[in-house]
N, C-alpha and C positions, 0 to 999 in steps of 0.2 A: 760523712766526713766531722768528726768532733769539732770544737770551736776553737781557732787559732788565735784569737784573740779576746782582750778583756774590754769589760764596757769604758767607755767615753770613748776619747778619740782614738784616732786611728794610727796603728803604730806603724812605721817603716816597711818592717815588709806584711803588714795587712795591705797597706798603699800597693808593694809590687805584685802582691797577689793579683788586686782589684785591675793592675792595668794591664797582667797578662788577659786574664778574662774580657775586659773592655777593648783589647786586640783583638781578640774571635769576635766580638761582635758587630766591632769598625771593620773589619775583613766581612762580614758576613753584608754588612752595608754596601760600602763601597764596589763591592763583587755583583750585587744585583742590578746598582746604576749606573758604573761604566758599560755591563752591557750593553742597556737598552740605546744608549749611545751611539754603541759601535755597529749596530745593526747594518746600516746604509752601507758602511765600509764590506763588512763580512760577506753582503750581497753580491756586492760589484767584484769583488777578487774571484768568490767560488762558484757564481752562477745561481745563488739559489732561489726555487720560486716562493712565492709569501708565504706559502702554505709550511714549505721547511723551515724558514725565517722564523717564521710564530715558536713553531716547536723547541726553538734554542731558547724560547724565555720560557713560553707553557712547560717541558719538559722540566725544569728545575722547579716551577710553581707546584704539578703536583705533583715530584716524590718529596719535596719540600712539606706538603699539605697533608699529603698523604701518611707518611710515615713519622712526623714530629711528636704525635700521643704515643707508640710505640719507644717512640725513642727517649721521651720523659721516663715513662716507665725501666726502660731500661735500665736508665743511669743510676737510680732509684733500687733494683735489682741488681745490676750487674757492678755497678762503683763507680762513681760522676767522674772520680780523673781516668779511670782505664776508658773511659766512653770519650768525656774530651778527648784526651790524648788522641787515642787509637782514630778515631774519624775526623779528627784536627788534619791527622795525614793521608786519608784519603782525599780530603780535600784538595791538600795539596798536590795530592799525584794525579788526581782528574783534571784542576785547572790547568795544570801542562799538558797533560794529553791536550786538552780542547786548543792550546795554543799549538801544538803543532800539525792540525787536522786541516787536510786538503779534499777532505769531503765531508758533506752536510749530515750525513749521518754520523757520523764520528763529533761533530759538535755536540749532536742530542744529545748521546748519549754520556759522553762525557759532563753534560751539564744536568743530564736526570738523575748519573751518580751522583755530581758536587750537591744537589738538591737533597739527596739520602743522607749524605755527609752531614749535611748542615743541621737538617732532622734530626740529627742523635749528639751532633756535637753543641747546638742552641742550649736547649733545654739543662743538659749536664751542668753548663757554665752556668745558666742562670742559677743552677741547685747549689752547685759549689756557693756560691755566692751566701743565698738565704741560708745555708747551711753553716756557711763558715763564720757570720756576721751576726750578734745576736740582735733579735728582733727589738725595733727601738729606730731611735738616733741615727745609731750606727750601721747598722742595714739599712734604714733610709735613704741617709747618702751615700753610699756604695750602690744602691740600685739606682738614684739619681744621676750617678758620673756613668754610669753602666746606658742608660738608657739615655742619655745624652751624645755617651760616646757613639750609640747606634743611631742613632737620627745624624749626626755630623758627618760618619761614613758616608750614608747614603745622600745628603749633601755635596759632597768632596768627590764623591763619585762620579755625581754628573758633570764635572767641571774637569776632574781627572781623566774620565773615560775622551771626552774632547781633546783633551792633548793628548793620550796615547794615540789612540785612534786615529791623529793626524800625522803618525810616526809611521805605526803600523798597527791594524786592529790585535794582532797576536802578543802583544804588549797588555790589551788590558786583559788576556789569561793570565800572561807570566808576571805581571806584576802582584797579585794574590799570591804567586809560588812565594815570591819574595817574604812578603811579609805575613805566610801561612809560617816560612821557615824559623822566624825570628821571635814570632809565638808558639812555638814549640818548645823551640830551647828554653824559653821563658817558663814554657807548663813544665817539661819535665824539670825543672832546676829547682820551680820555687814551690809547684800546687803538689799540700802532703798526700801520703797515698792511705787511700781509703781504710778506713778502719773496720772489723769485720762486723759492726752493726748492721753498717751500712753498705757495705758487701753481701748482704747477704743473699742465700737462693732461697727462698720460700718455697720453690714451684715457678715454672712457666704455663702460664696460660695461653697455650698454643692455638685453639680453637679462638679464644676471644684476639689474640694479635693476630691472625689469619679475616676474622671477620671486620674489625676495628680498621685495620688498612686496608681492605677492600672495599671499605664502605667512605673512607678520608677518600681513598682515589678518584671514587665515583664521583663523592660529591665536588669534589676541588675540580675534576675534570669539566662537572655540568656547568660548574662558574666561567671554567675559563672560556670554553669550547660553544657556549652559551651565542654571542655573536656572530660565528662562523657555519652551526648547524640546522635545521630545519627544530620547528618547534616540536616535532613530535619524538626526535632525537635525544632533544635536552629532558623532553617528560618522561623519557624511558629510562636515562642513565639516570634521571633524581632518584626515581621510583625506587630503581634496582639499588643506590646509594640506602635511600631511607629504609630498604627492606633487610639489607644486611648491617644497618644501625640496632634496627630493633632486634636481627637478632643476636647481636653484639647483647642486648640489653639483656635477653634472655638469658645466655651464656653467662655473665656474672652475678646475675641472682642466683644461680644454682653449683656455680664451682666454689670449691671451699678457697683459693687463692686467686683471686679477679685480678685480671691486669688492670682493670679501674674499679678501684671502689665507691660502689654507687652513692654510697653514703658520702661523698664530699663534695656529690652534686647539691647536696642540702643547705651550703654555704652560700649564704644571700649576697657577702659580700664579693665571692668569687663569681659567681654568675651576673652578676652586674658592673665589675670589673671586666668581665670578657665580652659582653655586650657592647659594652662602652668599648674596648680595644675592636673589634670589629668595625662599629660605626666609626671608630678613627679613624684608621688608618684604610677604611674604604670610603671615606669622603676625599682624605688625603690625595690616595692613587688616582680616583677618579678626576681630580680638580688637577693632578701633575699631569694626567694623559689631553685634556681640554688644554691646557695653561700650553705645554709643549705643543701642539698642532696648532696649535694659535699662531706662533711664533713663528715658529717653523714654516708650517704647510701656508698660512693666510699672511702672512708678514715677511716670510722669507730669511728668517735669523740664521743665522749658521749655529751647531751643534754648537760650537764656545760659546759663542754668546749668548745662546739659550740656557746654558748651562750656569752661566757667570751670573743670569738674571732671577736664576733662580735660589743661586747659591747663597741668598740673604737668609731663605726660609730655616739654613744652618745656626743662627743666633741662637736656635733652641741649646745645641751643645755647649752653647756657655751659658747661658740662663740655667738650665737643670740640676747643674752640680753646684751653683753659685745663689739664683734667686730663690728656683723653687723649694729647698728643704727649709730655707728663713721661712715663705709661706705657708706649707705643711705645718711648722712647729708654732707658729701664730695662729693660723685660722683651720689645718685642720685638712688631714686628705679629701675628706668629700666636698670641700666647699673648693681646695683648688682645683679639682677636678671638674666641678660644676661650672667654674671660671672659664676652665680653658674651652668646653666645649661653644661656652656662651661667643667666646673670641673667637673660634674658628667660625660660627655661624655669620658673623659680624666681618671676616676676610672673605666667604666667597660670597658674598653678598655686596661686598663692594668690588669684586672683581666682575660683576653680573652689566653694570653699564661699558663693558669691553667697546671699542668701536675700531676700523678699519683703518685711522691714525691714532690711536692712543702712545703717550708719551711714555716712559718707565716709568716716571715722576709718578704719572697716575696708577700705575701697577704695583708700585714700591708699599704703599700701605697695608694692601692687600696680600703682601708677602710677609711684612713684621707681622702685621698679625698674625699670621697663619703660624711662623716661627714662635711667637711665644703663645699659641695656645698648645703648643707642640711639646712646650718647654711644662706648661703646665698640666699637662693629661697624662702623657706617654710615663713618664719615672710613677708617678701618682697609682695609676692604674696598674703598673707591677706589683707596688707594693700591695694594693689592694688583693691583686691576687694569687699572693703568696703568702699573706699573714696569719694568724691563727690554723694554718694547715700545718701536720705533723710531720718533724722533720724528715718519716722514712716517706715521705708524699709530696715531699718537695720539687722532685723531678718532673712528677706527673702532672702537680701544679704549674708550673713551668711550660712542660709540653701542651696543657690544655690551654694558656697565653699565648704561645707561640704561634698553635691551630687557628685560635681567634684572629691572630695578627695576618695569617697567610691565607686564611678564608676570607677573609676583611677585605684584601688585598684583589683577591681576584674575582669576589662577588664584587666589588666598587665599580672595577675596570671591567666588569662583562657589562653591565648598567647601561653605564657611561657610553661603551662601544655601542651597544646597540641602540640607544637614543641618537648618536652619530649617524649609523650605520642606515638610519629610519629617513634619514634625508637623501634627496636627491644631491648635494655637493654641500663642500665644508663653507660656512658662509657664516656671518659675525652672529646673524639668529640662528642658524645652528648650536656654536656653542654655548650659546645664552640657554640654549635647551638642556645642553647636557651639565652646564653648571648648577642648574636644579638640584641634580643626584645630590653631589655631595651638600648641597646647602641642606635641601633634606636630609640626607643623613648626618647632619651636625646638630638641626633642630631634635631630632630623634634621641641623640647624644643627651642635648639639656634635659630630655626630661628621663632618660634614666638614669642619669647623674645626680638629678635632684632629691630622689629618694635616699641619697646616699648624703646628702646634706644634713644636719642637726635639726630635729623637731623644731625647736624657736625661728628658727632662720624660715624653715621649711613653709611655716605657718606665715610668716613677715609675707615671703613670695607669694602665695596662692593669695594671699588678701589683696598685693598690686595687681596681682592678675584681675 
């Protein structure tokens, strides 16, 4: 897609295009978080077993994580607008199907296909931003607004899900249909059609696509199912996934039109950003799991009370497009990401002293620090993962980043769930043990991000250490 804006401030039309793309990522964020809050109501009406209930969540994570790299490359090869609009339509239809479901398998099918749709739609939307807005302050502004909207959707979804589920859980499926219809109308009217240079078809690497998708499905399934299956099965699926991944690498080295140009992985900033993405989202999802169970299972808060308590983390939706651009411009991307991980580590450490009668005022500093940490890391990591990448590989870069977010989410949840499951019962001490996982991930994030800090500052940090 050719650039539709000129350097400098964003024009009215460029803001309109950005709002449409932000609407899609808001939809994806709110859809995920609403679902988690609605699960008890779904179980009560449909009489689902625990395994079926988990697969309503796992089916989405599995298909999203399994297909997103393929989705990113498809946007580059087949047209970003075409992929965005087409799969947004699929998202709309299957979300609606879930709302009409009367059996568990229909819900699981709807969530699986919705995850596939998100896997193609999300990297297409991100690559439209990175190819429409010129690299520099303008693109950074757009990406930070986009990232803040994604995080805001996730935070708002927890509250919205509680409200909708209290009326009827089916509205958790129908509400995204309404949002998707509005976004789709805006996309058809505002997003320019792909030009021949970005909709080119140099050949499709079918063998690479099959092995990569199979590898990602197996690896994500390994992370998602690890707490509920035997170690032998976990090892088997992980080994099979790694074997397929090795086969994919061999195919890419030999084919004339690779699905993923392996030279892209020599971009150290991209690798560092994706490691940071895995650690950031993995730690956050693990923390959220601990916090929700602590509030609901131990403190007996309602779903709505829990959502309202955690909503303050959504402060990043305000800070990401306002404070973060100024910080990035003033201190540079690397320093801002480093500072964000430091704040994340402090947030998780601040929640460690939890006890059975903790007041909300005692929890609030951790939530506020975490919201600020997300504001300083999510958007700048997105910038780092897509800058200095050729236009015809922006969809792939977006797919790699989204894969990192999804895989980090599944991995963080799996490890925390395994720690909690190892205990005989959920006690304060059990939750404290679970909190050590996101804390360790945030500390690793600090270590990974310090490499992106300019050399003089890095030397000062090492000297202090």
